[in-house]
C-alpha positions, 0 to 999 in steps of 0.5 A, spaced: 487 546 177 484 539 179 476 538 179 472 533 181 471 528 174 475 532 170 483 535 170 484 541 166 491 544 164 493 550 161 500 552 158 499 559 156 493 561 160 488 561 154 482 557 153 481 554 146 476 557 142 469 554 142 470 553 134 476 549 135 476 541 134 474 537 139 479 532 137 485 537 139 483 538 146 489 534 148 494 540 148 493 546 151 487 544 155 486 537 157 480 533 160 481 527 164 476 521 164 469 523 167 467 519 174 465 512 173 458 510 173 459 507 180 463 513 182 458 518 180 452 514 183 456 514 190 457 522 189 449 523 187 447 519 193 452 523 198 450 529 195 442 528 195 443 526 203 446 532 204 441 536 201 436 533 204 439 534 211 441 541 210 435 543 206 439 546 200 437 545 192 440 539 188 439 538 181 442 533 176 442 533 169 442 527 164 446 529 158 446 525 151 449 526 145 444 526 139 445 520 134 451 518 138 450 510 136 449 512 129 455 516 129 459 511 132 457 506 127 458 510 121 465 513 124 468 508 129 470 509 136 474 514 135 468 519 134 466 517 141 472 518 144 473 525 140 465 527 142 467 525 150 473 530 150 469 535 147 463 534 151 468 534 157 472 540 155 465 544 155 462 541 161 469 544 165 468 550 162 461 551 163 460 549 170 463 550 177 469 547 181 464 543 186 460 540 180 461 533 178 460 529 172 460 522 170 458 517 165 452 514 167 452 509 161 455 508 154 452 514 152 449 518 158 453 523 162 450 525 169 452 532 171 451 534 179 449 541 181 449 542 188 446 548 191 443 549 184 435 550 183 431 548 177 432 555 174 440 555 175 440 548 172 437 550 166 441 556 165 447 551 166 444 546 161 443 551 156 450 554 156 453 547 155 448 545 150 450 551 146 457 551 147 457 543 145 453 545 138 459 550 137 464 545 137 467 542 130 469 535 131 474 533 125 475 526 124 478 523 118 477 529 114 470 530 115 467 536 120 461 534 124 457 538 129 453 533 133 448 536 138 446 534 145 439 532 149 439 534 156 434 532 162 433 536 168 431 534 175 431 538 182 429 536 189 425 542 189 420 539 193 420 534 199 417 529 196 423 526 192 425 521 198 431 517 194 437 519 190 435 514 184 428 517 184 431 524 182 436 520 177 429 517 174 426 524 173 432 526 169 431 520 165 424 522 163 426 529 161 431 527 157 427 521 153 422 527 152 428 531 149 430 526 145 423 524 142 422 531 140 428 531 136 434 532 140 438 539 141 434 541 146 433 541 154 427 539 158 426 540 165 422 534 169 415 537 172 410 532 176 404 535 172 407 532 165 411 526 167 409 520 171 414 518 176 417 511 176 415 507 182 421 507 187 416 503 192 419 504 200 426 503 198 431 506 203 438 509 202 
């Protein structure tokens, strides 16, 4: 089955155990590359416009692997590749076919959840975080168990006028999760965060 952002293939009709090594994600269950930054932001803009026109909720989740830069500095780029494969497999397992995921920056992923309010998005984010924490990444004889920080924002009110404002809100929530030590999910709430100025831009 082909889905936006990821491709998965199964030869035996079975999904791998969550404890399986992420570095072996290529056989029974293969994950293609996520959308590029340009592609995922284009999708974000399109989904945000549709959500505003038709009045349905849209949530975005920013995902960052905790201490990924330090881990790559220690273990090399193979660790980054293994982590991305593991995260790709988890996201494919824990999201719907019409959700989208892409690489927003070198170490951050953007997950779009159309028709999902903040409560649904939080459930998905916690499922992704838990499944990823259960992965065992084996590299050069070492077994690693990296964790995730996730930040959630939703267009639950009509005050969010621009798609990049929603991304900025998720970024604030992600940074809060990371500052709190990682391995956690944070939801953007206006009473807790000040939104960056996106003054009078049009889509």
